[in-house]
C-alpha positions as CSV (number, residue, x, y, z in Angstrom):
1,X,-104.4,121.2,-47.8
2,X,-105.1,124.1,-50.3
3,X,-103.6,127.5,-49.3
4,X,-102.7,130.7,-50.9
5,X,-100.5,133.8,-50.5
6,X,-100.6,137.2,-52.1
7,X,-97.6,138.4,-54.1
8,X,-98.4,141.9,-55.4
9,X,-101.6,141.7,-57.4
10,X,-101.2,137.9,-58.0
11,X,-102.6,135.2,-55.7
12,X,-100.4,132.2,-55.5
13,X,-102.6,129.1,-54.8
14,X,-100.7,126.0,-53.7
15,X,-101.2,122.5,-52.2
16,X,-99.4,122.2,-48.8
17,X,-98.1,118.9,-47.5
18,X,-96.3,118.3,-44.2
19,X,-93.9,115.4,-43.9
20,X,-90.7,114.3,-42.1
21,X,-88.1,116.2,-44.1
22,X,-85.2,118.7,-43.5
23,X,-86.0,121.4,-45.9
24,X,-89.0,123.0,-47.6
25,X,-89.5,122.1,-51.2
26,X,-91.6,123.9,-53.9
27,X,-92.4,122.4,-57.3
28,X,-94.5,123.5,-60.2
29,X,-96.0,120.8,-62.4
30,X,-96.8,121.1,-66.2
31,X,-100.5,121.5,-65.3
32,X,-99.5,124.7,-63.4
33,X,-100.2,123.3,-60.0
34,X,-97.9,124.4,-57.2
35,X,-97.0,121.8,-54.5
36,X,-95.2,122.8,-51.3
37,X,-93.7,120.1,-49.1
38,X,-92.7,121.4,-45.6
39,X,-91.2,120.1,-42.4
40,X,-93.7,118.9,-39.8
41,X,-92.5,121.6,-37.3
42,X,-92.4,124.5,-39.7
43,X,-94.9,127.3,-38.8
44,X,-97.3,128.3,-41.6
45,X,-96.1,131.9,-41.5
46,X,-92.6,130.7,-42.4
47,X,-94.1,128.7,-45.2
48,X,-95.8,131.8,-46.6
49,X,-92.6,133.8,-46.2
50,X,-90.6,131.2,-48.2
51,X,-93.2,131.2,-51.0
52,X,-93.2,135.0,-51.3
53,X,-89.4,134.8,-51.7
54,X,-89.7,132.2,-54.4
55,X,-92.7,133.8,-56.1
56,X,-90.7,135.2,-59.1
57,X,-89.4,131.7,-59.8
58,X,-92.9,130.1,-59.4
59,X,-94.4,132.7,-61.8
60,X,-91.7,132.1,-64.4
61,X,-92.2,128.3,-64.2
62,X,-96.0,128.7,-64.6
63,X,-95.5,131.1,-67.5
64,X,-93.1,128.6,-69.2
65,X,-95.6,125.7,-68.8
66,X,-98.5,127.8,-69.8
67,X,-96.9,128.2,-73.3
68,X,-98.0,124.6,-73.9
69,X,-101.6,125.3,-73.0
70,X,-104.4,124.9,-73.9
71,X,-103.7,121.2,-74.1
72,X,-104.7,119.4,-77.3
73,X,-107.8,117.1,-76.9
74,X,-107.1,113.3,-76.8
75,X,-105.6,112.2,-80.0
76,X,-107.2,109.4,-82.1
77,X,-104.2,109.0,-84.5
78,X,-106.3,109.2,-87.6
79,X,-105.7,111.1,-90.9
80,X,-106.4,114.8,-90.7
81,X,-105.4,115.3,-87.0
82,X,-102.7,117.8,-86.1
83,X,-99.7,116.7,-84.1
84,X,-96.8,118.8,-82.7
85,X,-93.1,118.3,-83.4
86,X,-90.5,120.8,-82.3
87,X,-93.2,123.5,-81.8
88,X,-94.7,123.1,-85.2
89,X,-98.0,121.6,-86.2
90,X,-98.0,118.7,-88.7
91,X,-101.1,117.0,-90.1
92,X,-101.2,113.2,-89.7
93,X,-101.6,111.1,-92.8
94,X,-102.3,107.4,-92.2
95,X,-101.5,105.2,-95.3
96,X,-102.1,101.5,-95.6
97,X,-98.9,99.8,-96.9
98,X,-96.7,96.7,-96.7
99,X,-94.5,97.9,-93.9
100,X,-94.7,99.9,-90.6
101,X,-92.9,103.3,-90.8
102,X,-93.3,106.9,-89.7
103,X,-91.7,109.9,-91.3
104,X,-92.4,113.6,-91.6
105,X,-92.7,115.1,-95.1
106,X,-93.4,118.7,-95.7
107,X,-96.1,119.6,-93.2
108,X,-97.3,116.0,-92.8
109,X,-96.4,113.2,-90.5
110,X,-96.9,110.1,-92.6
111,X,-97.7,106.8,-90.9
112,X,-97.4,103.8,-93.2
113,X,-98.8,100.7,-91.6
114,X,-100.3,97.3,-92.4
115,X,-103.0,97.9,-89.7
116,X,-104.5,101.3,-88.9
117,X,-105.0,100.2,-85.3
118,X,-101.2,100.4,-84.9
119,X,-101.0,104.1,-85.8
120,X,-100.9,105.3,-82.2
121,X,-98.2,102.8,-81.2
122,X,-96.1,103.7,-84.2
123,X,-96.4,107.5,-83.7
124,X,-95.5,107.2,-80.0
125,X,-92.5,105.1,-80.8
126,X,-91.5,107.6,-83.5
127,X,-91.7,110.4,-81.0
128,X,-89.4,108.5,-78.6
129,X,-86.8,107.9,-81.3
130,X,-86.9,111.5,-82.4
131,X,-86.6,112.6,-78.7
132,X,-83.5,110.4,-78.2
133,X,-81.9,111.8,-81.3
134,X,-82.8,115.5,-81.0
135,X,-82.3,115.8,-77.2
136,X,-78.7,114.5,-77.6
137,X,-78.1,116.9,-80.5
138,X,-79.5,119.9,-78.7
139,X,-77.8,119.0,-75.4
140,X,-74.3,118.6,-76.7
141,X,-73.3,122.2,-77.2
142,X,-74.9,123.1,-73.8
143,X,-73.0,120.3,-72.1
144,X,-69.8,121.6,-73.5
145,X,-70.5,125.1,-72.0
146,X,-71.0,123.5,-68.6
147,X,-67.6,121.7,-68.6
148,X,-66.0,124.9,-67.4
149,X,-67.8,124.2,-64.1
150,X,-66.3,120.7,-64.1
151,X,-69.6,118.9,-64.5
152,X,-71.0,116.6,-67.1
153,X,-74.1,114.4,-67.0
154,X,-73.5,110.7,-66.7
155,X,-76.3,110.0,-69.2
156,X,-79.3,111.6,-70.9
157,X,-82.2,109.2,-70.5
158,X,-85.7,109.3,-72.0
159,X,-88.6,108.4,-69.8
160,X,-92.3,109.2,-69.6
161,X,-93.1,111.3,-66.6
162,X,-96.7,112.4,-65.7
163,X,-95.8,115.7,-64.0
164,X,-92.3,116.7,-65.1
165,X,-90.5,117.7,-68.3
166,X,-87.1,116.7,-66.8
167,X,-85.3,115.7,-63.7
168,X,-81.7,115.1,-62.5
169,X,-80.7,112.2,-60.3
170,X,-78.1,112.4,-57.5
171,X,-75.8,110.3,-59.6
172,X,-75.9,112.9,-62.4
173,X,-78.3,111.2,-64.8
174,X,-80.5,113.6,-66.6
175,X,-84.0,112.3,-67.5
176,X,-86.1,114.0,-70.1
177,X,-89.8,113.4,-70.9
178,X,-90.2,112.4,-74.6
179,X,-93.3,114.6,-74.7
180,X,-90.9,117.5,-74.7
181,X,-90.1,116.8,-78.3
182,X,-93.4,118.4,-79.2
183,X,-92.2,121.8,-77.7
184,X,-90.1,124.4,-79.5
185,X,-86.3,124.0,-79.4
186,X,-85.9,127.0,-77.1
187,X,-88.1,125.2,-74.5
188,X,-86.1,122.0,-74.8
189,X,-82.9,124.0,-74.3
190,X,-84.5,125.6,-71.2
191,X,-85.3,122.2,-69.6
192,X,-81.8,120.9,-70.4
193,X,-80.1,123.9,-68.9
194,X,-82.3,123.7,-65.8
195,X,-81.3,120.1,-65.2
196,X,-77.6,120.7,-65.9
197,X,-77.7,123.5,-63.3
198,X,-78.8,120.8,-60.8
199,X,-75.4,119.1,-61.3
200,X,-73.9,122.1,-59.5
201,X,-76.8,123.2,-57.2
202,X,-79.1,120.5,-56.2
203,X,-81.9,122.8,-54.9
204,X,-83.6,125.8,-56.3
205,X,-81.5,128.3,-54.3
206,X,-80.7,131.9,-55.4
207,X,-77.3,130.5,-56.7
208,X,-79.2,128.0,-58.8
209,X,-81.5,130.6,-60.3
210,X,-78.6,133.0,-61.0
211,X,-76.7,130.2,-62.8
212,X,-79.7,129.3,-64.8
213,X,-80.3,132.9,-65.8
214,X,-76.6,133.2,-66.8
């Protein structure tokens, strides 16, 4: 069900779901939607109270995701289109050649292919390869800083996710969305720090938020 609470001058609109669970969970998706999952026996006034307490975090998350908006229209992967990489815009240049290859040169992302119909497939694969390489490079110094808390991720894994930039499993594996490679480096660092904090605090408690800010 769709509900809302007032926090100062801002109205926080959210989708409320009740299920058999032990704690209330709040999540903000990249499309700025707020989803609240509550226990079956939790009174609605308690739900609103929890949301007001978490309102600063909710607003910060929405502000972070809004930096990626407005979303680009659907890409056709043809010459002349602009595509993002690490927060910068590059113009796509599709070239017919004797091999299949993608590289960025100056302010261009060049796609060399035997068949123009394969441009999309090649660019998506290039993004995945760059994500795997750059995420590991960006994460390494941050992981070193977290070692003082005696935690280290088991693995950094790349996986497409429709509503998340990243997640952390109970076994300590950090999953990052390859789409994040299109964002500025500071945004990638933010997501990695967020997920590393979950190795210490599994829920978005005040201790979690304090650690993330630190």
